[in-house]
N, CA, C and O of each residue as an XYZ file, in Angstrom:
628
protein
N      39.229    -18.730     28.791
C      38.988    -18.505     27.379
C      38.125    -19.621     26.794
O      37.172    -19.371     26.056
N      38.489    -20.875     27.149
C      37.719    -22.011     26.641
C      36.283    -21.976     27.154
O      35.355    -22.315     26.419
N      36.092    -21.570     28.407
C      34.738    -21.513     28.966
C      33.906    -20.437     28.273
O      32.692    -20.592     28.139
N      34.540    -19.345     27.828
C      33.813    -18.311     27.097
C      33.325    -18.843     25.751
O      32.210    -18.538     25.329
N      34.154    -19.635     25.080
C      33.762    -20.209     23.794
C      32.616    -21.193     23.977
O      31.668    -21.215     23.191
N      32.713    -22.013     25.032
C      31.641    -22.978     25.302
C      30.354    -22.240     25.632
O      29.282    -22.608     25.151
N      30.458    -21.191     26.457
C      29.270    -20.410     26.806
C      28.671    -19.764     25.557
O      27.454    -19.776     25.367
N      29.534    -19.200     24.708
C      29.058    -18.578     23.472
C      28.367    -19.570     22.563
O      27.323    -19.268     21.983
N      28.946    -20.760     22.435
C      28.335    -21.795     21.595
C      27.005    -22.245     22.176
O      26.032    -22.431     21.446
N      26.966    -22.420     23.496
C      25.718    -22.840     24.149
C      24.641    -21.773     23.980
O      23.477    -22.096     23.738
N      25.023    -20.512     24.105
C      24.064    -19.423     23.932
C      23.529    -19.401     22.504
O      22.326    -19.243     22.292
N      24.407    -19.556     21.537
C      23.976    -19.559     20.134
C      23.015    -20.701     19.858
O      22.001    -20.514     19.186
N      23.329    -21.883     20.373
C      22.445    -23.039     20.169
C      21.097    -22.812     20.833
O      20.058    -23.139     20.259
N      21.106    -22.249     22.044
C      19.830    -22.032     22.735
C      18.978    -20.997     22.009
O      17.754    -21.117     21.969
N      19.616    -19.990     21.442
C      18.848    -18.993     20.691
C      18.238    -19.598     19.433
O      17.137    -19.221     19.032
N      18.942    -20.522     18.816
C      18.420    -21.169     17.612
C      17.238    -22.077     17.908
O      16.413    -22.333     17.031
N      17.153    -22.564     19.135
C      16.067    -23.485     19.472
C      14.839    -22.771     20.012
O      13.799    -23.398     20.217
N      14.945    -21.471     20.243
C      13.769    -20.727     20.703
C      12.740    -20.658     19.590
O      13.100    -20.599     18.415
N      11.462    -20.666     19.949
C      10.450    -20.535     18.895
C      10.550    -19.160     18.262
O      10.800    -18.165     18.943
N      10.353    -19.113     16.960
C      10.373    -17.816     16.288
C       8.941    -17.333     16.128
O       8.045    -18.091     15.755
N       8.754    -16.097     16.410
C       7.434    -15.493     16.288
C       7.465    -14.569     15.087
O       8.173    -13.562     15.085
N       6.695    -14.914     14.064
C       6.675    -14.106     12.857
C       5.618    -13.015     12.961
O       4.423    -13.275     12.817
N       6.062    -11.826     13.205
C       5.146    -10.709     13.283
C       5.214     -9.947     11.970
O       6.256     -9.393     11.619
N       4.121     -9.921     11.260
C       4.068     -9.170     10.012
C       3.998     -7.688     10.356
O       3.284     -7.282     11.274
N       4.728     -6.909      9.627
C       4.803     -5.480      9.880
C       3.703     -4.749      9.120
O       3.465     -5.012      7.941
N       3.043     -3.835      9.806
C       2.019     -3.018      9.160
C       2.688     -2.095      8.149
O       3.731     -1.502      8.426
N       2.068     -1.983      6.963
C       2.616     -1.086      5.939
C       1.647      0.033      5.588
O       2.008      0.970      4.876
N       0.407     -0.063      6.089
C      -0.596      0.958      5.785
C      -1.476      1.165      7.000
O      -1.900      0.208      7.648
N      -1.745      2.424      7.302
C      -2.660      2.776      8.380
C      -3.828      3.541      7.789
O      -3.639      4.486      7.024
N      -5.035      3.130      8.145
C      -6.255      3.841      7.766
C      -6.780      4.504      9.024
O      -7.097      3.828     10.003
N      -6.872      5.832      9.000
C      -7.323      6.581     10.162
C      -8.634      7.275      9.836
O      -8.725      8.052      8.885
N      -9.650      6.981     10.643
C     -10.945      7.649     10.530
C     -11.173      8.400     11.837
O     -10.420      8.203     12.792
N     -12.194      9.256     11.905
C     -12.469      9.925     13.176
C     -12.766      8.937     14.317
O     -12.576      9.266     15.488
N     -13.230      7.731     13.971
C     -13.604      6.755     14.990
C     -12.493      5.790     15.366
O     -12.450      5.317     16.502
N     -11.587      5.486     14.432
C     -10.609      4.430     14.689
C      -9.388      4.559     13.797
O      -9.355      5.333     12.840
N      -8.392      3.771     14.149
C      -7.187      3.646     13.338
C      -6.935      2.156     13.150
O      -6.908      1.395     14.118
N      -6.751      1.745     11.898
C      -6.554      0.334     11.572
C      -5.281      0.187     10.761
O      -5.027      0.952      9.830
N      -4.487     -0.806     11.127
C      -3.253     -1.074     10.396
C      -3.422     -2.314      9.534
O      -4.110     -3.263      9.911
N      -2.781     -2.291      8.368
C      -2.813     -3.409      7.432
C      -1.388     -3.869      7.156
O      -0.480     -3.056      6.982
N      -1.209     -5.175      7.119
C       0.053     -5.747      6.659
C      -0.060     -5.983      5.156
O      -1.154     -5.922      4.593
N       1.050     -6.247      4.523
C       1.036     -6.587      3.104
C       0.168     -7.819      2.877
O      -0.596     -7.880      1.913
N       0.290     -8.791      3.762
C      -0.484    -10.026      3.627
C      -1.986     -9.754      3.715
O      -2.770    -10.366      2.989
N      -2.387     -8.849      4.591
C      -3.810     -8.513      4.714
C      -4.318     -7.814      3.460
O      -5.434     -8.076      3.013
N      -3.512     -6.931      2.892
C      -3.915     -6.266      1.649
C      -4.004     -7.276      0.510
O      -4.905     -7.193     -0.325
N      -3.079     -8.221      0.474
C      -3.098     -9.232     -0.584
C      -4.225    -10.242     -0.397
O      -4.619    -10.908     -1.355
N      -4.748    -10.364      0.818
C      -5.855    -11.290      1.072
C      -7.191    -10.721      0.594
O      -8.156    -11.467      0.428
N      -7.254     -9.407      0.372
C      -8.469     -8.790     -0.164
C      -8.590     -9.157     -1.640
O      -7.588     -9.489     -2.272
N      -9.803     -9.102     -2.202
C      -9.934     -9.356     -3.645
C      -8.990     -8.427     -4.420
O      -8.902     -7.233     -4.134
N      -8.301     -8.989     -5.387
C      -7.294     -8.253     -6.149
C      -7.828     -7.851     -7.523
O      -8.590     -8.581     -8.155
N      -7.407     -6.679     -7.959
C      -7.757     -6.166     -9.280
C      -6.463     -5.822    -10.003
O      -5.527     -5.292     -9.403
N      -6.418     -6.122    -11.279
C      -5.259     -5.768    -12.104
C      -5.648     -4.585    -12.983
O      -6.670     -4.619    -13.668
N      -4.835     -3.553    -12.956
C      -5.021     -2.377    -13.799
C      -3.782     -2.268    -14.685
O      -2.670     -2.075    -14.194
N      -3.990     -2.393    -15.992
C      -2.895     -2.220    -16.945
C      -2.989     -0.787    -17.443
O      -3.963     -0.405    -18.092
N      -1.980     -0.009    -17.136
C      -2.049      1.411    -17.462
C      -0.656      1.997    -17.586
O       0.333      1.418    -17.138
N      -0.613      3.143    -18.197
C       0.588      3.961    -18.159
C       0.187      5.288    -17.549
O      -0.988      5.653    -17.535
N       1.170      5.998    -17.049
C       0.938      7.333    -16.511
C       2.221      8.124    -16.714
O       3.139      7.645    -17.380
N       2.300      9.301    -16.163
C       3.488     10.133    -16.376
C       4.755      9.510    -15.798
O       5.860      9.957    -16.105
N       4.605      8.482    -14.966
C       5.754      7.861    -14.312
C       6.032      6.456    -14.835
O       7.023      5.836    -14.450
N       5.164      5.953    -15.709
C       5.299      4.595    -16.242
C       5.036      4.625    -17.741
O       3.947      4.993    -18.182
N       6.044      4.235    -18.522
C       5.887      4.142    -19.966
C       6.897      3.120    -20.451
O       8.091      3.356    -20.267
N       6.533      2.049    -21.030
C       5.183      1.693    -21.488
C       4.306      1.234    -20.326
O       4.705      1.257    -19.162
N       3.106      0.820    -20.688
C       2.126      0.410    -19.684
C       2.661     -0.737    -18.834
O       3.443     -1.569    -19.295
N       2.217     -0.756    -17.586
C       2.570     -1.826    -16.655
C       1.280     -2.383    -16.068
O       0.250     -1.709    -16.037
N       1.357     -3.626    -15.605
C       0.213     -4.276    -14.957
C       0.384     -4.143    -13.446
O       1.289     -4.730    -12.853
N      -0.503     -3.362    -12.841
C      -0.481     -3.157    -11.397
C      -1.579     -4.000    -10.771
O      -2.660     -4.151    -11.341
N      -1.294     -4.548     -9.596
C      -2.279     -5.391     -8.920
C      -2.376     -5.007     -7.455
O      -1.372     -4.737     -6.796
N      -3.609     -4.988     -6.960
C      -3.855     -4.701     -5.555
C      -5.346     -4.613     -5.312
O      -6.142     -4.758     -6.239
N      -5.725     -4.374     -4.069
C      -7.151     -4.252     -3.770
C      -7.704     -2.924     -4.279
O      -6.998     -1.917     -4.335
N      -8.972     -2.949     -4.644
C      -9.646     -1.696     -4.989
C      -9.734     -0.824     -3.743
O     -10.047     -1.313     -2.658
N      -9.460      0.452     -3.898
C      -9.593      1.381     -2.783
C     -11.024      1.375     -2.267
O     -11.247      1.470     -1.060
N     -11.993      1.266     -3.165
C     -13.391      1.299     -2.729
C     -13.742      0.110     -1.839
O     -14.615      0.228     -0.980
N     -13.075     -1.043     -2.028
C     -13.316     -2.204     -1.169
C     -12.997     -1.858      0.282
O     -13.750     -2.207      1.191
N     -11.894     -1.180      0.488
C     -11.498     -0.781      1.843
C     -12.443      0.286      2.376
O     -12.845      0.239      3.539
N     -12.799      1.248      1.528
C     -13.713      2.304      1.970
C     -15.064      1.718      2.362
O     -15.634      2.105      3.382
N     -15.576      0.800      1.570
C     -16.866      0.172      1.881
C     -16.788     -0.632      3.170
O     -17.720     -0.607      3.974
N     -15.699     -1.335      3.371
C     -15.525     -2.153      4.579
C     -15.601     -1.296      5.839
O     -16.104     -1.744      6.869
N     -15.107     -0.075      5.755
C     -15.106      0.823      6.906
C     -16.202      1.884      6.819
O     -16.184      2.872      7.553
N     -17.158      1.665      5.913
C     -18.336      2.533      5.755
C     -17.955      3.998      5.548
O     -18.557      4.901      6.129
N     -16.957      4.210      4.719
C     -16.532      5.565      4.378
C     -17.301      5.986      3.135
O     -17.265      5.309      2.107
N     -17.989      7.100      3.241
C     -18.893      7.536      2.181
C     -18.166      8.285      1.068
O     -17.045      8.764      1.233
N     -18.851      8.364     -0.073
C     -18.283      9.002     -1.261
C     -17.938     10.468     -1.053
O     -17.053     10.993     -1.728
N     -18.612     11.129     -0.140
C     -18.363     12.549      0.090
C     -17.131     12.842      0.933
O     -16.770     14.006      1.108
N     -16.485     11.818      1.453
C     -15.315     12.018      2.308
C     -14.104     12.460      1.487
O     -14.031     12.236      0.279
N     -13.179     13.081      2.164
C     -11.891     13.433      1.577
C     -10.854     12.488      2.170
O     -10.883     12.196      3.365
N      -9.943     12.013      1.336
C      -8.909     11.077      1.766
C      -7.545     11.744      1.652
O      -7.092     12.077      0.556
N      -6.912     11.929      2.772
C      -5.558     12.487      2.772
C      -4.593     11.313      2.657
O      -4.461     10.511      3.582
N      -3.925     11.222      1.521
C      -2.985     10.144      1.244
C      -1.590     10.622      1.645
O      -1.125     11.659      1.171
N      -0.933      9.872      2.511
C       0.353     10.293      3.060
C       1.424      9.264      2.695
O       1.271      8.071      2.955
N       2.499      9.744      2.092
C       3.600      8.877      1.660
C       4.666      8.768      2.751
O       4.651      9.512      3.731
N       5.580      7.833      2.559
C       6.671      7.629      3.515
C       7.491      8.893      3.738
O       7.985      9.123      4.842
N       7.643      9.721      2.695
C       8.409     10.964      2.822
C       7.532     12.135      3.263
O       7.947     13.292      3.194
N       6.308     11.821      3.721
C       5.318     12.788      4.205
C       4.714     13.659      3.112
O       4.022     14.630      3.420
N       4.958     13.338      1.837
C       4.210     13.975      0.752
C       2.740     13.637      0.972
O       2.408     12.507      1.330
N       1.862     14.608      0.760
C       0.428     14.353      0.915
C      -0.329     14.826     -0.315
O       0.061     15.776     -0.994
N      -1.410     14.134     -0.571
C      -2.337     14.515     -1.627
C      -3.728     14.164     -1.131
O      -3.964     13.051     -0.661
N      -4.636     15.100     -1.233
C      -6.006     14.841     -0.801
C      -6.845     14.516     -2.023
O      -6.875     15.269     -2.997
N      -7.526     13.377     -1.951
C      -8.362     12.956     -3.072
C      -9.784     12.745     -2.578
O      -9.990     12.337     -1.435
N     -10.762     13.018     -3.424
C     -12.144     12.735     -3.025
C     -12.385     11.229     -3.022
O     -11.959     10.524     -3.937
N     -13.064     10.744     -2.000
C     -13.397      9.314     -1.936
C     -14.217      8.905     -3.148
O     -14.186      7.743     -3.553
N     -14.949      9.843     -3.727
C     -15.778      9.526     -4.898
C     -14.941      8.976     -6.052
O     -15.457      8.211     -6.866
N     -13.655      9.350     -6.141
C     -12.789      8.782     -7.183
C     -12.789      7.257     -7.113
O     -12.828      6.579     -8.139
N     -12.747      6.731     -5.901
C     -12.677      5.275     -5.712
C     -13.965      4.587     -6.138
O     -13.958      3.404     -6.480
N     -15.071      5.326     -6.118
C     -16.358      4.763     -6.526
C     -16.619      4.981     -8.016
O     -17.362      4.225     -8.642
N     -16.001      6.022     -8.576
C     -16.180      6.323     -9.999
C     -15.208      5.556    -10.900
O     -15.515      5.288    -12.062
N     -14.039      5.206    -10.363
C     -12.994      4.540    -11.139
C     -12.436      3.362    -10.336
O     -12.615      3.287     -9.121
N     -11.771      2.458    -11.022
C     -11.127      1.322    -10.352
C      -9.746      1.731     -9.840
O      -8.719      1.269    -10.339
N      -9.744      2.604     -8.839
C      -8.504      3.033     -8.199
C      -8.040      1.883     -7.307
O      -8.815      1.354     -6.510
N      -6.778      1.504     -7.449
C      -6.270      0.410     -6.626
C      -5.106      0.874     -5.757
O      -4.443      1.870     -6.045
N      -4.884      0.127     -4.697
C      -3.688      0.277     -3.880
C      -2.735     -0.809     -4.364
O      -2.720     -1.920     -3.834
N      -1.949     -0.478     -5.366
C      -1.096     -1.472     -6.020
C       0.016     -1.930     -5.090
O       0.732     -1.124     -4.496
N       0.138     -3.255     -4.984
C       1.225     -3.858     -4.215
C       2.142     -4.687     -5.117
O       3.217     -5.116     -4.698
N       1.703     -4.907     -6.368
C       2.524     -5.618     -7.349
C       2.579     -4.811     -8.638
O       1.601     -4.173     -9.029
N       3.725     -4.846     -9.285
C       3.886     -4.241    -10.613
C       4.457     -5.328    -11.511
O       5.537     -5.862    -11.256
N       3.721     -5.643    -12.555
C       4.112     -6.724    -13.463
C       4.398     -8.012    -12.686
O       5.345     -8.740    -12.982
N       3.554     -8.269    -11.689
C       3.631     -9.507    -10.919
C       4.666     -9.536     -9.813
O       4.807    -10.551     -9.130
N       5.390     -8.452     -9.621
C       6.455     -8.411     -8.615
C       6.149     -7.365     -7.547
O       5.618     -6.300     -7.861
N       6.479     -7.659     -6.283
C       6.335     -6.637     -5.237
C       7.211     -5.435     -5.565
O       8.279     -5.573     -6.161
N       6.749     -4.266     -5.172
C       7.498     -3.036     -5.420
C       8.277     -2.658     -4.164
O       7.714     -2.593     -3.072
N       9.557     -2.413     -4.325
C      10.364     -1.933     -3.214
C      10.122     -0.430     -3.059
O       9.494      0.197     -3.912
N      10.621      0.128     -1.978
C      10.511      1.576     -1.779
C      11.185      2.301     -2.943
O      10.682      3.321     -3.415
N      12.302      1.789     -3.399
C      13.012      2.404     -4.527
C      12.158      2.380     -5.802
O      12.310      3.239     -6.671
N      11.263      1.394     -5.907
C      10.398      1.239     -7.088
C       8.999      1.807     -6.856
O       8.043      1.412     -7.523
N       8.886      2.731     -5.913
C       7.640      3.428     -5.600
C       6.689      2.603     -4.731
O       5.513      2.946     -4.610
N       7.175      1.544     -4.138
C       6.353      0.689     -3.283
C       6.581      0.984     -1.815
O       7.266      1.953     -1.488
N       6.047      0.207     -0.949
C       5.351     -1.041     -1.254
C       3.908     -0.860     -1.722
O       3.282     -1.811     -2.189
N       3.374      0.367     -1.597
C       2.000      0.622     -2.064
C       2.012      1.868     -2.941
O       2.584      2.895     -2.575
N       1.374      1.761     -4.102
C       1.271      2.896     -5.019
C      -0.197      3.039     -5.403
O      -0.814      2.094     -5.896
N      -0.749      4.224     -5.174
C      -2.133      4.509     -5.575
C      -2.143      4.636     -7.096
O      -1.482      5.506     -7.663
N      -2.902      3.758     -7.747
C      -2.933      3.720     -9.211
C      -4.351      3.951     -9.719
O      -5.301      3.301     -9.284
N      -4.467      4.890    -10.648
C      -5.724      5.155    -11.352
C      -5.643      4.487    -12.727
O      -4.557      4.398    -13.300
N      -6.764      4.020    -13.261
C      -6.761      3.397    -14.596
C      -6.748      4.459    -15.700
O      -7.745      4.656    -16.395
N      -5.630      5.128    -15.850
C      -5.531      6.271    -16.760
C      -5.649      5.879    -18.224
O      -6.217      6.630    -19.017
N      -5.131      4.733    -18.593
C      -5.196      4.330    -20.004
C      -6.623      4.070    -20.452
O      -6.953      4.276    -21.620
N      -7.470      3.622    -19.543
C      -8.873      3.340    -19.875
C      -9.776      4.561    -19.745
O     -10.921      4.540    -20.196
N      -9.265      5.620    -19.132
C     -10.081      6.806    -18.863
C      -9.272      8.056    -19.195
O      -8.604      8.613    -18.324
N      -9.332      8.499    -20.454
C      -8.516      9.641    -20.879
C      -8.732     10.902    -20.040
O      -7.834     11.738    -19.941
N      -9.906     11.045    -19.439
C     -10.168     12.233    -18.616
C      -9.274     12.276    -17.373
O      -9.172     13.314    -16.719
N      -8.635     11.162    -17.050
C      -7.743     11.123    -15.890
C      -6.326     11.588    -16.223
O      -5.493     11.728    -15.328
N      -6.052     11.827    -17.499
C      -4.714     12.244    -17.927
C      -4.546     13.743    -17.723
O      -4.571     14.516    -18.681
N      -4.376     14.144    -16.476
C      -4.183     15.561    -16.167
C      -3.321     15.680    -14.916
O      -3.148     14.716    -14.170
N      -2.788     16.873    -14.700
C      -1.960     17.104    -13.517
C      -2.736     16.848    -12.230
O      -2.175     16.358    -11.250
N      -4.020     17.177    -12.233
C      -4.831     16.974    -11.026
C      -4.829     15.508    -10.606
O      -4.741     15.202     -9.417
N      -4.927     14.605    -11.571
C      -4.930     13.172    -11.245
C      -3.517     12.629    -11.061
O      -3.311     11.717    -10.260
N      -2.545     13.169    -11.783
C      -1.158     12.742    -11.560
C      -0.733     12.998    -10.119
O       0.023     12.217     -9.542
N      -1.220     14.093     -9.540
C      -0.902     14.408     -8.149
C      -1.510     13.400     -7.177
O      -1.092     13.327     -6.022
N      -2.480     12.632     -7.627
C      -3.148     11.648     -6.768
C      -2.473     10.278     -6.821
O      -2.847      9.371     -6.077
N      -1.490     10.128     -7.689
C      -0.759      8.861     -7.819
C       0.322      8.798     -6.739
O       1.515      8.871     -7.037
N      -0.097      8.665     -5.517
C       0.839      8.690     -4.389
C       1.559      7.352     -4.298
O       0.932      6.306     -4.131
N       2.881      7.398     -4.408
C       3.648      6.166     -4.223
C       4.235      6.165     -2.824
O       4.276      7.194     -2.149
N       4.687      4.997     -2.402
C       5.197      4.793     -1.044
C       4.142      5.192     -0.012
O       4.453      5.783      1.022
N       2.888      4.856     -0.319
C       1.775      5.206      0.559
C       1.934      4.523      1.909
O       2.197      3.322      1.980
N       1.773      5.302      2.989
C       1.853      4.718      4.330
C       0.578      4.931      5.138
O       0.309      4.184      6.079
N      -0.216      5.954      4.774
C      -1.406      6.247      5.575
C      -2.494      6.880      4.722
O      -2.229      7.665      3.811
N      -3.728      6.513      5.048
C      -4.910      7.165      4.494
C      -5.658      7.737      5.679
O      -6.089      7.000      6.566
N      -5.809      9.043      5.694
C      -6.526      9.711      6.770
C      -7.842     10.236      6.207
O      -7.850     11.041      5.276
N      -8.944      9.778      6.770
C     -10.270     10.165      6.285
C     -10.677     11.461      6.964
O     -10.686     11.561      8.191
N     -11.016     12.460      6.140
C     -11.394     13.775      6.679
C     -12.809     14.119      6.300
O     -13.303     15.187      6.664
């Protein structure tokens, strides 16, 4: 019995002294006909950030959302305005949006709401946000359907 306790203690100590490898988990996949690229939260936050203060059918009063512009990612991967983007949520909800939206408006992949990361329960970790308060023409069901929360994948078609 005593030897089991000593062995257990020695094992615990040895595990604590092992180097820890911090692997950041991918939270977004971008799939094009040529490739598939995964992004971690840290990689998305390392891109230039834009703040969009807006309200929509799911947020009232207005909130400040922050994240990279969708067009920044599209440009980086040479995705043209004529492409269609299939946005896929964690629950497999999908909405197809024209890539031109990202070039016509400051659509962001929000990772912060009012300065705080969004949990899955709070529609995170990524929420596609359109600047609806600044562009009244976006206040319609067609655009509300494009506000995909819990975004996990963008498939370019």
